[in-house]
PDB file of N, CA, C and O in Angstrom:
ATOM      1  N   UNK A   1     139.451  14.459   7.520  1.00  0.00           N
ATOM      2  CA  UNK A   1     138.170  13.777   7.474  1.00  0.00           C
ATOM      3  C   UNK A   1     137.757  13.586   6.022  1.00  0.00           C
ATOM      4  O   UNK A   1     138.121  14.361   5.139  1.00  0.00           O
ATOM      5  N   UNK A   2     137.003  12.553   5.812  1.00  0.00           N
ATOM      6  CA  UNK A   2     136.423  12.300   4.501  1.00  0.00           C
ATOM      7  C   UNK A   2     134.990  12.816   4.551  1.00  0.00           C
ATOM      8  O   UNK A   2     134.206  12.404   5.406  1.00  0.00           O
ATOM      9  N   UNK A   3     134.648  13.719   3.631  1.00  0.00           N
ATOM     10  CA  UNK A   3     133.300  14.271   3.576  1.00  0.00           C
ATOM     11  C   UNK A   3     132.470  13.393   2.646  1.00  0.00           C
ATOM     12  O   UNK A   3     132.833  13.188   1.487  1.00  0.00           O
ATOM     13  N   UNK A   4     131.351  12.875   3.159  1.00  0.00           N
ATOM     14  CA  UNK A   4     130.484  11.993   2.392  1.00  0.00           C
ATOM     15  C   UNK A   4     129.100  12.622   2.291  1.00  0.00           C
ATOM     16  O   UNK A   4     128.516  12.995   3.309  1.00  0.00           O
ATOM     17  N   UNK A   5     128.562  12.746   1.059  1.00  0.00           N
ATOM     18  CA  UNK A   5     127.211  13.299   0.931  1.00  0.00           C
ATOM     19  C   UNK A   5     126.157  12.229   1.235  1.00  0.00           C
ATOM     20  O   UNK A   5     126.215  11.122   0.700  1.00  0.00           O
ATOM     21  N   UNK A   6     125.215  12.565   2.081  1.00  0.00           N
ATOM     22  CA  UNK A   6     124.112  11.674   2.434  1.00  0.00           C
ATOM     23  C   UNK A   6     122.823  12.323   1.922  1.00  0.00           C
ATOM     24  O   UNK A   6     122.560  13.485   2.233  1.00  0.00           O
ATOM     25  N   UNK A   7     122.017  11.596   1.146  1.00  0.00           N
ATOM     26  CA  UNK A   7     120.782  12.202   0.626  1.00  0.00           C
ATOM     27  C   UNK A   7     119.776  12.510   1.733  1.00  0.00           C
ATOM     28  O   UNK A   7     119.586  11.721   2.659  1.00  0.00           O
ATOM     29  N   UNK A   8     119.134  13.683   1.616  1.00  0.00           N
ATOM     30  CA  UNK A   8     118.095  14.086   2.565  1.00  0.00           C
ATOM     31  C   UNK A   8     116.732  13.516   2.163  1.00  0.00           C
ATOM     32  O   UNK A   8     115.859  13.321   3.008  1.00  0.00           O
ATOM     33  N   UNK A   9     116.563  13.251   0.867  1.00  0.00           N
ATOM     34  CA  UNK A   9     115.294  12.735   0.350  1.00  0.00           C
ATOM     35  C   UNK A   9     115.560  11.453  -0.429  1.00  0.00           C
ATOM     36  O   UNK A   9     116.714  11.105  -0.681  1.00  0.00           O
ATOM     37  N   UNK A  10     114.493  10.750  -0.810  1.00  0.00           N
ATOM     38  CA  UNK A  10     114.645   9.456  -1.488  1.00  0.00           C
ATOM     39  C   UNK A  10     115.313   9.545  -2.853  1.00  0.00           C
ATOM     40  O   UNK A  10     116.165   8.715  -3.170  1.00  0.00           O
ATOM     41  N   UNK A  11     114.951  10.523  -3.664  1.00  0.00           N
ATOM     42  CA  UNK A  11     115.497  10.630  -5.015  1.00  0.00           C
ATOM     43  C   UNK A  11     116.124  12.013  -5.215  1.00  0.00           C
ATOM     44  O   UNK A  11     115.513  12.884  -5.835  1.00  0.00           O
ATOM     45  N   UNK A  12     117.324  12.219  -4.701  1.00  0.00           N
ATOM     46  CA  UNK A  12     117.956  13.538  -4.806  1.00  0.00           C
ATOM     47  C   UNK A  12     118.343  13.874  -6.245  1.00  0.00           C
ATOM     48  O   UNK A  12     118.863  13.026  -6.970  1.00  0.00           O
ATOM     49  N   UNK A  13     118.089  15.100  -6.643  1.00  0.00           N
ATOM     50  CA  UNK A  13     118.469  15.549  -7.980  1.00  0.00           C
ATOM     51  C   UNK A  13     119.338  16.803  -7.940  1.00  0.00           C
ATOM     52  O   UNK A  13     120.008  17.122  -8.922  1.00  0.00           O
ATOM     53  N   UNK A  14     119.331  17.510  -6.824  1.00  0.00           N
ATOM     54  CA  UNK A  14     120.113  18.732  -6.686  1.00  0.00           C
ATOM     55  C   UNK A  14     121.123  18.591  -5.550  1.00  0.00           C
ATOM     56  O   UNK A  14     120.979  17.742  -4.670  1.00  0.00           O
ATOM     57  N   UNK A  15     122.136  19.433  -5.590  1.00  0.00           N
ATOM     58  CA  UNK A  15     123.152  19.425  -4.537  1.00  0.00           C
ATOM     59  C   UNK A  15     122.515  19.717  -3.179  1.00  0.00           C
ATOM     60  O   UNK A  15     122.948  19.173  -2.163  1.00  0.00           O
ATOM     61  N   UNK A  16     121.496  20.565  -3.154  1.00  0.00           N
ATOM     62  CA  UNK A  16     120.828  20.929  -1.905  1.00  0.00           C
ATOM     63  C   UNK A  16     120.109  19.745  -1.262  1.00  0.00           C
ATOM     64  O   UNK A  16     119.734  19.811  -0.091  1.00  0.00           O
ATOM     65  N   UNK A  17     119.915  18.676  -2.010  1.00  0.00           N
ATOM     66  CA  UNK A  17     119.227  17.498  -1.486  1.00  0.00           C
ATOM     67  C   UNK A  17     120.165  16.575  -0.711  1.00  0.00           C
ATOM     68  O   UNK A  17     119.758  15.500  -0.269  1.00  0.00           O
ATOM     69  N   UNK A  18     121.410  16.990  -0.548  1.00  0.00           N
ATOM     70  CA  UNK A  18     122.397  16.178   0.169  1.00  0.00           C
ATOM     71  C   UNK A  18     122.865  16.885   1.433  1.00  0.00           C
ATOM     72  O   UNK A  18     122.916  18.114   1.491  1.00  0.00           O
ATOM     73  N   UNK A  19     123.201  16.103   2.430  1.00  0.00           N
ATOM     74  CA  UNK A  19     123.739  16.603   3.699  1.00  0.00           C
ATOM     75  C   UNK A  19     125.167  16.067   3.819  1.00  0.00           C
ATOM     76  O   UNK A  19     125.361  14.852   3.776  1.00  0.00           O
ATOM     77  N   UNK A  20     126.168  16.932   3.966  1.00  0.00           N
ATOM     78  CA  UNK A  20     127.542  16.434   4.115  1.00  0.00           C
ATOM     79  C   UNK A  20     127.799  15.939   5.537  1.00  0.00           C
ATOM     80  O   UNK A  20     127.394  16.581   6.506  1.00  0.00           O
ATOM     81  N   UNK A  21     128.464  14.812   5.655  1.00  0.00           N
ATOM     82  CA  UNK A  21     128.897  14.333   6.968  1.00  0.00           C
ATOM     83  C   UNK A  21     130.393  14.069   6.900  1.00  0.00           C
ATOM     84  O   UNK A  21     130.922  13.736   5.840  1.00  0.00           O
ATOM     85  N   UNK A  22     131.061  14.215   8.009  1.00  0.00           N
ATOM     86  CA  UNK A  22     132.506  13.987   8.087  1.00  0.00           C
ATOM     87  C   UNK A  22     132.761  12.623   8.702  1.00  0.00           C
ATOM     88  O   UNK A  22     132.244  12.305   9.773  1.00  0.00           O
ATOM     89  N   UNK A  23     133.555  11.828   8.021  1.00  0.00           N
ATOM     90  CA  UNK A  23     133.945  10.521   8.532  1.00  0.00           C
ATOM     91  C   UNK A  23     135.391  10.653   9.006  1.00  0.00           C
ATOM     92  O   UNK A  23     136.305  10.825   8.199  1.00  0.00           O
ATOM     93  N   UNK A  24     135.588  10.570  10.324  1.00  0.00           N
ATOM     94  CA  UNK A  24     136.928  10.689  10.894  1.00  0.00           C
ATOM     95  C   UNK A  24     137.503   9.313  11.186  1.00  0.00           C
ATOM     96  O   UNK A  24     136.770   8.401  11.566  1.00  0.00           O
ATOM     97  N   UNK A  25     138.803   9.158  11.013  1.00  0.00           N
ATOM     98  CA  UNK A  25     139.437   7.903  11.412  1.00  0.00           C
ATOM     99  C   UNK A  25     139.314   7.713  12.924  1.00  0.00           C
ATOM    100  O   UNK A  25     139.265   8.687  13.674  1.00  0.00           O
ATOM    101  N   UNK A  26     139.266   6.465  13.363  1.00  0.00           N
ATOM    102  CA  UNK A  26     139.100   6.158  14.783  1.00  0.00           C
ATOM    103  C   UNK A  26     140.212   6.786  15.619  1.00  0.00           C
ATOM    104  O   UNK A  26     139.943   7.331  16.689  1.00  0.00           O
ATOM    105  N   UNK A  27     141.450   6.719  15.150  1.00  0.00           N
ATOM    106  CA  UNK A  27     142.576   7.274  15.900  1.00  0.00           C
ATOM    107  C   UNK A  27     142.404   8.783  16.105  1.00  0.00           C
ATOM    108  O   UNK A  27     142.764   9.312  17.156  1.00  0.00           O
ATOM    109  N   UNK A  28     141.862   9.462  15.117  1.00  0.00           N
ATOM    110  CA  UNK A  28     141.620  10.895  15.239  1.00  0.00           C
ATOM    111  C   UNK A  28     140.608  11.187  16.341  1.00  0.00           C
ATOM    112  O   UNK A  28     140.775  12.141  17.101  1.00  0.00           O
ATOM    113  N   UNK A  29     139.560  10.371  16.433  1.00  0.00           N
ATOM    114  CA  UNK A  29     138.552  10.555  17.476  1.00  0.00           C
ATOM    115  C   UNK A  29     139.154  10.331  18.860  1.00  0.00           C
ATOM    116  O   UNK A  29     138.842  11.060  19.801  1.00  0.00           O
ATOM    117  N   UNK A  30     140.011   9.328  18.981  1.00  0.00           N
ATOM    118  CA  UNK A  30     140.656   9.038  20.263  1.00  0.00           C
ATOM    119  C   UNK A  30     141.565  10.194  20.658  1.00  0.00           C
ATOM    120  O   UNK A  30     141.534  10.643  21.804  1.00  0.00           O
ATOM    121  N   UNK A  31     142.375  10.681  19.718  1.00  0.00           N
ATOM    122  CA  UNK A  31     143.283  11.788  19.993  1.00  0.00           C
ATOM    123  C   UNK A  31     142.506  13.042  20.396  1.00  0.00           C
ATOM    124  O   UNK A  31     142.901  13.750  21.322  1.00  0.00           O
ATOM    125  N   UNK A  32     141.413  13.312  19.706  1.00  0.00           N
ATOM    126  CA  UNK A  32     140.593  14.479  20.037  1.00  0.00           C
ATOM    127  C   UNK A  32     140.062  14.375  21.466  1.00  0.00           C
ATOM    128  O   UNK A  32     140.030  15.371  22.188  1.00  0.00           O
ATOM    129  N   UNK A  33     139.653  13.196  21.871  1.00  0.00           N
ATOM    130  CA  UNK A  33     139.129  13.000  23.223  1.00  0.00           C
ATOM    131  C   UNK A  33     140.220  13.191  24.276  1.00  0.00           C
ATOM    132  O   UNK A  33     139.973  13.787  25.325  1.00  0.00           O
ATOM    133  N   UNK A  34     141.425  12.688  23.999  1.00  0.00           N
ATOM    134  CA  UNK A  34     142.540  12.833  24.935  1.00  0.00           C
ATOM    135  C   UNK A  34     142.887  14.311  25.112  1.00  0.00           C
ATOM    136  O   UNK A  34     143.081  14.776  26.235  1.00  0.00           O
ATOM    137  N   UNK A  35     142.964  15.039  24.012  1.00  0.00           N
ATOM    138  CA  UNK A  35     143.278  16.472  24.080  1.00  0.00           C
ATOM    139  C   UNK A  35     142.180  17.219  24.843  1.00  0.00           C
ATOM    140  O   UNK A  35     142.479  18.081  25.669  1.00  0.00           O
ATOM    141  N   UNK A  36     140.923  16.895  24.571  1.00  0.00           N
ATOM    142  CA  UNK A  36     139.813  17.535  25.284  1.00  0.00           C
ATOM    143  C   UNK A  36     139.906  17.289  26.782  1.00  0.00           C
ATOM    144  O   UNK A  36     139.750  18.220  27.572  1.00  0.00           O
ATOM    145  N   UNK A  37     140.157  16.055  27.181  1.00  0.00           N
ATOM    146  CA  UNK A  37     140.256  15.733  28.608  1.00  0.00           C
ATOM    147  C   UNK A  37     141.417  16.467  29.272  1.00  0.00           C
ATOM    148  O   UNK A  37     141.276  16.974  30.385  1.00  0.00           O
ATOM    149  N   UNK A  38     142.566  16.528  28.593  1.00  0.00           N
ATOM    150  CA  UNK A  38     143.730  17.212  29.166  1.00  0.00           C
ATOM    151  C   UNK A  38     143.489  18.714  29.280  1.00  0.00           C
ATOM    152  O   UNK A  38     143.829  19.324  30.293  1.00  0.00           O
ATOM    153  N   UNK A  39     142.909  19.303  28.257  1.00  0.00           N
ATOM    154  CA  UNK A  39     142.628  20.739  28.275  1.00  0.00           C
ATOM    155  C   UNK A  39     141.605  21.080  29.356  1.00  0.00           C
ATOM    156  O   UNK A  39     141.767  22.063  30.080  1.00  0.00           O
ATOM    157  N   UNK A  40     140.567  20.279  29.465  1.00  0.00           N
ATOM    158  CA  UNK A  40     139.550  20.511  30.491  1.00  0.00           C
ATOM    159  C   UNK A  40     140.145  20.418  31.887  1.00  0.00           C
ATOM    160  O   UNK A  40     139.844  21.245  32.748  1.00  0.00           O
ATOM    161  N   UNK A  41     140.981  19.423  32.114  1.00  0.00           N
ATOM    162  CA  UNK A  41     141.619  19.259  33.421  1.00  0.00           C
ATOM    163  C   UNK A  41     142.523  20.449  33.738  1.00  0.00           C
ATOM    164  O   UNK A  41     142.528  20.937  34.868  1.00  0.00           O
ATOM    165  N   UNK A  42     143.288  20.919  32.751  1.00  0.00           N
ATOM    166  CA  UNK A  42     144.165  22.079  32.944  1.00  0.00           C
ATOM    167  C   UNK A  42     143.344  23.313  33.323  1.00  0.00           C
ATOM    168  O   UNK A  42     143.683  24.025  34.268  1.00  0.00           O
ATOM    169  N   UNK A  43     142.266  23.559  32.581  1.00  0.00           N
ATOM    170  CA  UNK A  43     141.425  24.727  32.862  1.00  0.00           C
ATOM    171  C   UNK A  43     140.796  24.636  34.245  1.00  0.00           C
ATOM    172  O   UNK A  43     140.650  25.645  34.934  1.00  0.00           O
ATOM    173  N   UNK A  44     140.423  23.424  34.648  1.00  0.00           N
ATOM    174  CA  UNK A  44     139.834  23.226  35.974  1.00  0.00           C
ATOM    175  C   UNK A  44     140.872  23.467  37.069  1.00  0.00           C
ATOM    176  O   UNK A  44     140.583  24.130  38.065  1.00  0.00           O
ATOM    177  N   UNK A  45     142.085  22.927  36.886  1.00  0.00           N
ATOM    178  CA  UNK A  45     143.151  23.089  37.887  1.00  0.00           C
ATOM    179  C   UNK A  45     143.538  24.550  38.072  1.00  0.00           C
ATOM    180  O   UNK A  45     143.778  24.993  39.195  1.00  0.00           O
ATOM    181  N   UNK A  46     143.597  25.294  36.981  1.00  0.00           N
ATOM    182  CA  UNK A  46     143.999  26.706  37.033  1.00  0.00           C
ATOM    183  C   UNK A  46     142.825  27.632  37.337  1.00  0.00           C
ATOM    184  O   UNK A  46     142.989  28.852  37.379  1.00  0.00           O
ATOM    185  N   UNK A  47     141.651  27.059  37.548  1.00  0.00           N
ATOM    186  CA  UNK A  47     140.446  27.822  37.860  1.00  0.00           C
ATOM    187  C   UNK A  47     140.169  28.880  36.786  1.00  0.00           C
ATOM    188  O   UNK A  47     139.895  30.039  37.096  1.00  0.00           O
ATOM    189  N   UNK A  48     140.244  28.457  35.517  1.00  0.00           N
ATOM    190  CA  UNK A  48     140.044  29.366  34.396  1.00  0.00           C
ATOM    191  C   UNK A  48     138.645  29.275  33.788  1.00  0.00           C
ATOM    192  O   UNK A  48     138.321  30.015  32.859  1.00  0.00           O
ATOM    193  N   UNK A  49     137.815  28.370  34.310  1.00  0.00           N
ATOM    194  CA  UNK A  49     136.457  28.237  33.800  1.00  0.00           C
ATOM    195  C   UNK A  49     135.511  29.093  34.636  1.00  0.00           C
ATOM    196  O   UNK A  49     135.541  29.054  35.866  1.00  0.00           O
ATOM    197  N   UNK A  50     134.687  29.849  33.964  1.00  0.00           N
ATOM    198  CA  UNK A  50     133.697  30.680  34.648  1.00  0.00           C
ATOM    199  C   UNK A  50     132.698  29.770  35.360  1.00  0.00           C
ATOM    200  O   UNK A  50     132.156  28.858  34.736  1.00  0.00           O
ATOM    201  N   UNK A  51     132.443  29.992  36.641  1.00  0.00           N
ATOM    202  CA  UNK A  51     131.500  29.138  37.367  1.00  0.00           C
ATOM    203  C   UNK A  51     130.075  29.210  36.811  1.00  0.00           C
ATOM    204  O   UNK A  51     129.266  28.321  37.077  1.00  0.00           O
ATOM    205  N   UNK A  52     129.763  30.247  36.050  1.00  0.00           N
ATOM    206  CA  UNK A  52     128.433  30.366  35.439  1.00  0.00           C
ATOM    207  C   UNK A  52     128.360  29.696  34.070  1.00  0.00           C
ATOM    208  O   UNK A  52     127.303  29.700  33.440  1.00  0.00           O
ATOM    209  N   UNK A  53     129.461  29.124  33.604  1.00  0.00           N
ATOM    210  CA  UNK A  53     129.481  28.445  32.309  1.00  0.00           C
ATOM    211  C   UNK A  53     128.932  27.031  32.481  1.00  0.00           C
ATOM    212  O   UNK A  53     129.561  26.189  33.121  1.00  0.00           O
ATOM    213  N   UNK A  54     127.757  26.774  31.908  1.00  0.00           N
ATOM    214  CA  UNK A  54     127.138  25.460  32.015  1.00  0.00           C
ATOM    215  C   UNK A  54     127.092  24.743  30.673  1.00  0.00           C
ATOM    216  O   UNK A  54     127.114  23.513  30.631  1.00  0.00           O
ATOM    217  N   UNK A  55     127.028  25.490  29.583  1.00  0.00           N
ATOM    218  CA  UNK A  55     126.922  24.867  28.267  1.00  0.00           C
ATOM    219  C   UNK A  55     128.217  24.163  27.891  1.00  0.00           C
ATOM    220  O   UNK A  55     129.310  24.646  28.186  1.00  0.00           O
ATOM    221  N   UNK A  56     128.081  23.027  27.243  1.00  0.00           N
ATOM    222  CA  UNK A  56     129.202  22.256  26.694  1.00  0.00           C
ATOM    223  C   UNK A  56     130.170  21.759  27.761  1.00  0.00           C
ATOM    224  O   UNK A  56     131.347  21.539  27.475  1.00  0.00           O
ATOM    225  N   UNK A  57     129.687  21.580  28.984  1.00  0.00           N
ATOM    226  CA  UNK A  57     130.526  21.040  30.050  1.00  0.00           C
ATOM    227  C   UNK A  57     129.906  19.762  30.563  1.00  0.00           C
ATOM    228  O   UNK A  57     128.708  19.700  30.839  1.00  0.00           O
ATOM    229  N   UNK A  58     130.725  18.756  30.685  1.00  0.00           N
ATOM    230  CA  UNK A  58     130.271  17.473  31.189  1.00  0.00           C
ATOM    231  C   UNK A  58     129.818  17.621  32.640  1.00  0.00           C
ATOM    232  O   UNK A  58     130.473  18.295  33.436  1.00  0.00           O
ATOM    233  N   UNK A  59     128.718  17.001  32.970  1.00  0.00           N
ATOM    234  CA  UNK A  59     128.138  17.001  34.318  1.00  0.00           C
ATOM    235  C   UNK A  59     127.654  18.382  34.768  1.00  0.00           C
ATOM    236  O   UNK A  59     127.540  18.634  35.968  1.00  0.00           O
ATOM    237  N   UNK A  60     127.373  19.268  33.828  1.00  0.00           N
ATOM    238  CA  UNK A  60     126.813  20.583  34.142  1.00  0.00           C
ATOM    239  C   UNK A  60     125.566  20.783  33.284  1.00  0.00           C
ATOM    240  O   UNK A  60     125.631  21.397  32.219  1.00  0.00           O
ATOM    241  N   UNK A  61     124.458  20.273  33.740  1.00  0.00           N
ATOM    242  CA  UNK A  61     123.213  20.328  32.977  1.00  0.00           C
ATOM    243  C   UNK A  61     122.546  21.692  33.108  1.00  0.00           C
ATOM    244  O   UNK A  61     122.926  22.508  33.948  1.00  0.00           O
ATOM    245  N   UNK A  62     121.555  21.922  32.269  1.00  0.00           N
ATOM    246  CA  UNK A  62     120.787  23.167  32.325  1.00  0.00           C
ATOM    247  C   UNK A  62     120.100  23.352  33.668  1.00  0.00           C
ATOM    248  O   UNK A  62     119.905  24.484  34.109  1.00  0.00           O
ATOM    249  N   UNK A  63     119.733  22.272  34.317  1.00  0.00           N
ATOM    250  CA  UNK A  63     119.050  22.382  35.607  1.00  0.00           C
ATOM    251  C   UNK A  63     119.945  23.051  36.648  1.00  0.00           C
ATOM    252  O   UNK A  63     119.449  23.774  37.512  1.00  0.00           O
ATOM    253  N   UNK A  64     121.260  22.819  36.578  1.00  0.00           N
ATOM    254  CA  UNK A  64     122.171  23.496  37.496  1.00  0.00           C
ATOM    255  C   UNK A  64     122.132  25.005  37.260  1.00  0.00           C
ATOM    256  O   UNK A  64     122.161  25.797  38.202  1.00  0.00           O
ATOM    257  N   UNK A  65     122.065  25.382  35.994  1.00  0.00           N
ATOM    258  CA  UNK A  65     122.015  26.797  35.631  1.00  0.00           C
ATOM    259  C   UNK A  65     120.744  27.444  36.186  1.00  0.00           C
ATOM    260  O   UNK A  65     120.797  28.544  36.737  1.00  0.00           O
ATOM    261  N   UNK A  66     119.627  26.780  36.044  1.00  0.00           N
ATOM    262  CA  UNK A  66     118.359  27.337  36.514  1.00  0.00           C
ATOM    263  C   UNK A  66     118.344  27.460  38.031  1.00  0.00           C
ATOM    264  O   UNK A  66     117.750  28.390  38.576  1.00  0.00           O
ATOM    265  N   UNK A  67     118.993  26.532  38.707  1.00  0.00           N
ATOM    266  CA  UNK A  67     119.042  26.584  40.167  1.00  0.00           C
ATOM    267  C   UNK A  67     120.027  27.637  40.674  1.00  0.00           C
ATOM    268  O   UNK A  67     119.883  28.134  41.791  1.00  0.00           O
ATOM    269  N   UNK A  68     121.031  27.980  39.853  1.00  0.00           N
ATOM    270  CA  UNK A  68     122.050  28.942  40.276  1.00  0.00           C
ATOM    271  C   UNK A  68     121.510  30.368  40.270  1.00  0.00           C
ATOM    272  O   UNK A  68     122.005  31.217  41.012  1.00  0.00           O
ATOM    273  N   UNK A  69     120.494  30.645  39.437  1.00  0.00           N
ATOM    274  CA  UNK A  69     119.979  32.003  39.298  1.00  0.00           C
ATOM    275  C   UNK A  69     119.080  32.346  40.390  1.00  0.00           C
ATOM    276  O   UNK A  69     118.553  33.458  40.430  1.00  0.00           O
TER     277      UNK A  69
END
């Protein structure tokens, strides 16, 4: 990734006035998504995901967690 500093304020004078962001090539983003989908499917097929795990899972909102308790 290419790290690019983005100013947090209008006239930055110190390093702390910048926020680093990562610019990834498009192909890298596509590959990351493919790997994520394959890994998620594998974990689901092998039943390796905790049924109480709601964070960072697609189609598992906080409301499901609140209803499960």
